[in-house]
C-alpha positions in Angstrom: 240.3 169.7 3.5 243.3 167.3 4.1 241.5 165.2 6.8 238.1 165.1 4.8 236.1 167.0 7.5 236.0 170.5 5.8 235.6 171.9 2.2 238.0 170.3 -0.3 241.2 172.0 -0.8 241.6 171.2 -4.5 239.1 170.7 -7.5 239.4 168.7 -10.7 239.5 171.2 -13.7 239.3 170.5 -17.4 240.2 174.2 -18.5 243.3 172.7 -20.1 241.4 170.2 -22.5 243.3 170.6 -25.9 246.1 172.2 -24.0 244.6 175.6 -24.4 245.6 177.1 -21.1 249.2 175.4 -20.8 251.1 173.2 -23.4 253.3 171.8 -20.7 250.6 170.6 -18.3 248.1 167.7 -18.5 244.7 168.2 -19.9 243.1 167.6 -16.4 244.3 169.6 -13.7 243.8 169.9 -9.8 243.8 173.6 -8.8 242.7 175.4 -5.5 239.1 174.8 -4.9 238.5 178.6 -4.2 239.6 179.8 -7.5 237.2 180.0 -10.6 237.8 179.0 -14.1 237.7 182.7 -15.3 240.5 183.4 -12.6 242.6 180.7 -13.7 242.3 182.0 -17.3 243.4 185.5 -16.3 246.2 184.1 -14.0 247.5 182.1 -16.9 247.9 185.2 -19.0 250.1 186.6 -16.1 252.5 183.8 -15.7 255.2 182.2 -18.1 253.7 179.8 -20.6 250.3 179.9 -18.8 251.7 177.8 -15.8 249.2 178.5 -13.1 249.8 176.8 -9.7 248.5 173.1 -9.8 248.6 170.2 -7.5 251.1 167.8 -9.0 251.1 165.1 -6.3 248.9 164.8 -3.2 250.3 163.0 0.0 247.2 161.3 1.5 248.8 160.3 4.6 250.1 163.9 5.7 247.6 165.8 3.5 250.4 167.8 2.0 250.6 168.7 -1.6 253.5 169.2 -4.1 252.6 172.2 -6.2 254.1 173.5 -9.4 253.7 176.8 -11.3 256.0 179.5 -12.9 256.7 182.6 -11.4 254.3 185.5 -12.1 255.4 188.0 -14.9 255.9 191.2 -12.8 258.5 192.6 -15.0 260.7 195.6 -14.1 257.5 197.7 -13.3 256.7 195.3 -10.7 253.1 194.8 -12.1 250.4 192.8 -10.1 247.4 191.0 -11.2 244.5 190.8 -8.7 243.5 187.4 -9.7 247.0 185.9 -9.5 247.3 187.4 -6.0 244.1 185.7 -5.1 245.4 182.4 -6.3 
């Protein structure tokens, strides 16, 4: 949690070692704590260039997070991905 009393909001993830998940992200990512590595892999396939939502800057004083990602690749058929929606 932002105030340190509850469970963490983000976790350190090394899934992008060797840039296998996303070439434009660093090798170590901070991702939502509730999402598994398997779900992240699935979400990456559903997003442009594998850009899953990650915390790119954390404001300790306010507990706010600046996140980045690409839009889901829904296409003209408005496809949905269950793992991506969970994320």
